[in-house]
N, C-alpha and C positions, 0 to 999 in steps of 0.2 A: 436345411440339408447340410451335411458335413462337407468340409472342403477336401479337395483331391490331395493326395499325399505322395503320389508317384509321378515320374516323368513319362508321359505317353507320346508315342509316335502314331500318326496315321499313315497307313499304307493304302493309297487311294484318295481321290479328291472328289468323288461323286456325291450324290445326295446324302447318303449316310454319313460320309465324312464331314459334310457341312452341318449336319445335325449334331455330330459329335463335337465339333469345334463350338457350337452354340451351347451345348450342354456343359462343356468345360467352363465356358464364360459364365454361365449361370451358377456354377459351383464356386465361383470366385477365383478361377484359375485359368489356364489356357494349355493347348497342346504345346509340347516341347519342340516337336519336329514333324516334318511332312516328307514322305517319300512317294514318288509317282513316276510312272513309266516315261512320262513327258516332263522334262525339267520345267519348261515355262508354265505349264499348268500347275506344278507344285509351287512355283514362285508367286503366281497370281493368288493361289489359295493362302499362302503364307502371309502375303500383303494384306489380304482381306481380313485375316483374323489375328494379325500381329504376332505370328509364330516366328521364333528367332532362327530356326535352322531348317534349311532346305537342301536335300542331297542331290548332287548332279547325277549320280547313278543310283538307281533304286536300291541295289544291294548294300549300299553304305549304311542304311539304317540298322542292318543286322550287326555291323561291326562297331557301331557307336556305343562305347561303355556307359554313356549317360542315360541311355534309353532303358526303362524298366519294363514298360508294357507296350506292345504293338497291337493296334486295332487294324485288322485286315478287312477291307471292304471292297476288294476288287471282285470281278466276276467269279463265281464259284468254281469254274473249271481251273482257275489259277491258284486256288487256295492251298492245295497240297504242296506245290512247289515253294510257295512262300512260308508255309508252316514248317517244312523241312529245315529251311534256312534259319528262321526265327527261333525255333526250339533248340536246334543244334547250337545256336549262339547263346543259349541261356536266357532268352527273353520270355516273359510271361506273354500269352496271346489271347486276346478276345477276338474271335473270328466271326464275321457276318455269316448268316444262314445262306444256304445250306453249308454246314462246316466243311464238308468235302463232297466229292461226287458219289462215293460208295463206302461201304464198310471196310474194305481193304485199305483204302486211303486213310480212314479215320483210325483204325487200329494202329497203323504205322505212326501216325501223329501222337497218338496217346502213348505208345511205347517211347517215342522220342522225348515226350514231356516228362515221363517218369525217369528216364535215363538221365535227363539233365536237370531234374528237380525243379521243374518250373510248372506253372499253372496253365492249362489249356481250358477254355470255355467257349460256348457258342453264344453269339449275341442274339438269342431267340427271346423275343419280347415276352412270350408266354411265361417263361421261367423267371421273369424279373418284375413284371407289373404287380403292384401291391395287391390289386383286386384278387389275383389268383391265390395268393398266400392267405388272404382272409376267407375265401371260399373254401380252400382246402381245409382250414381249421374248422369251419362250419360243417362240412360234410363228414370229416373225421370224427366230429363229436357224436355222430349217430342221429342227429336231429331229423334228417331226412330218410333215414333207413338206408338200406343197400342200393348201390348204383345198378341200374338195369340196362340202359341204353343211352348212347350219345349220338346225336345227329349233327353233322357239320356241313355247312355250305360256304363256298367261296368261289365267286365267279367275276372275272374282269372281262370288259370288252376291249380287246386290242385289235386294231385294224390289221388286216392280212398283209404283213410286210415280212417276208420270210428272212430278211436281213436284220430286222429287229431282234435284240437279244432274247425276247420272249419266245420267238419261233426259231431262232438260229441254233442249228445243232452244233455248229463250231463253238458256240459260247455256252453249251450245255443248257440250252433253253428248254421250255416245257413247263406245264402246270405243276407237276409234282414237286420238283425242286424249288420252284419259285414261290408257289402259294400253298401247295399241299403240305409242305413242311410245317406251316403254321397249324393246320388242322390236325395233323398227326402228333404234334407236340402237345396240343390242347388235350387230345385223347389220352396220351401217355401220362399227362399231369394228373388226370382224374382217375384213370383206371387203376385198380389194385395191382395188377400185373400186366406186363406187355402182351399184346395180342400174339397168339401163336397160330391162328388160322386166318387166312387171307383169301378172298374171292374178289375178282375185279373185272371190269370191262374198260377198254380204252378206245378213244378215237384219236388217230394221229393226224397232225397237221400235214399239209403238202410237203413240208421240210422234213418230215419224219419224227419230230418230237411229239410228245403227248399234249394234245390240244384240250382234251375233255376226258374225264374219268369218273367212274362210279366204283367205290370200294366199300366192301363189307369185311369187318374185322371182329374176331371173337377171341377172348383170352381164356386161360384155363378155368377161371371163376365163372364163366359163362356170361361175362358182361360183354355187350355187343356195341359196335359203333358203325355208323354209315357215313361216307364222305362223298359229296358231289363237287367236282372241280371243273372249271372251265376258264379258258383264256379268250373265248370268242362268244361269250354270253354272260351278261351281267346277272349276278346273284347278290343277295344280301350276305354280308360276312356274319353269318349267324351260327352260334353254337347252342345246342340244347342238350341238358343233362336230365335224364329222367330217373328219378329215385322212387322208392317204394311209397314215400309220403308226400312227394311233390316234385316239381320240375323247375330247373333253372334255365332262363334264357339270357343269352349274352350277345349283343350286336356289336359290330366293329371289334370283333374279339382279338385281333392281333395286338391292339393297344387299348383294350377295354378298361374303363374305370367304373362301370356300372353293371349290375346284373339284377334280374327280376326273378324272385322265386314265387311260384304259385302252388299253394298247398292243396293237396288232393281232396282232403276231407271236406273243406268248405269253400274252395276257390279263392281264399284270402291271398293277397299279394303282399310281398315284402321286398323293398328295394335295398340292395346292398351296394354301397360305394366305397371306393378306396383309390387313392392315387389320382394322377392327372395324365390323360392321353399325351398331352404335349411334352411331358416329362420322361417319356419312355427311355431315351438315351441316358438320361441322368441316372435312372435306376440301374441300368446296365453297368455304368461306370462305377457307381458306388458299390454295387454287389462284387464287381471284380476286385476293387481295392480292399473291401472287407475280406475277401477270400484270400488274396495275396498276402495280406497282413496277419491271417490266421484268426481273425476275429469271428469269422463265419464261413460256412461252406455254401456258397451260392453258385457253383459252377454247373451243377446238374449235368455233369458230363455222361452219367449213366443213362439219363433220359435221352440225350442226344445220340448216344450209342444205339439205344433201342429204336429210336425213330429212324436212324440211318439204316439199320438192319431191315426195317419194313420197307423203306423206299428202295433199297437195293433189291430185295426180293420182288417187289412190284415190277421194277423195270426189267428184271430177269424174266418174269412171267410174260411181259409185253414184248420181249425181244428187242428192247431199246437200249442201245449203247451210244456212248459219245466217242469221239475220235481218240481221246486220251486212254480209252479203255480197250482199244482194239490193237 
């Protein structure tokens, strides 16, 4: 793999930030700096990974002229406030999913990025794992015929703790923004057009966020998709794409490296493999750098925009809002 070319700062020191630091190390480099709401946590993180710079105040990262790219991995209800500052300061941003709470916030961020001539991208693994590019080439070749149906499952079993971020309305909890964004990004990746018809049912947790949902989507081409989400019932992370001449099954699809194609005519199976699950953050970093340098366009912001519009409409249908939206 190529080595990193730019100076990266992490905003946040959670699980994803640790994976980012490890990815940087694997690429023969390291993070330049760390910003965190709690200085002591930032300091401990920096010592762990040999990072040279820690900011006493979180906003100092936006003022640092040495920083090229900021990776935002804080809770998604905080994203827009940091995006405003980072983009206005002329920093490129790779932002953890969900990139914002709603379409209004995302459109504001996109406008800021354009105004300041910087790159904004979502750290959505579906858009960066090599398997999905390989599969896209295969289905675009026409080998399987037209796409008919997509089925998506994602269920986690989280204990009922309404203070936990998964169920906490103050932290924009709920299944849709946390796990549904993967399913919808998968659907958008393979559909020829974004869905324009949505039907859904939702079960709310006692805290008022979406605990469980069933979603049916159709696009103008007549391609359909179903999504089953739950935060309190385990399901396989399974994606299934049904084409005229066969179907594709992918398990653990957020960071998948393998897919199985079953051909309709004779039941023959073919295994497609690409990439490595453990290297998900490396692919995101390299895609971001390639796009910033103008060597490729791997931001997929159009897809993020389409997915955010779907999630915004779904929550509107459910009457589900977060404090920041009220």
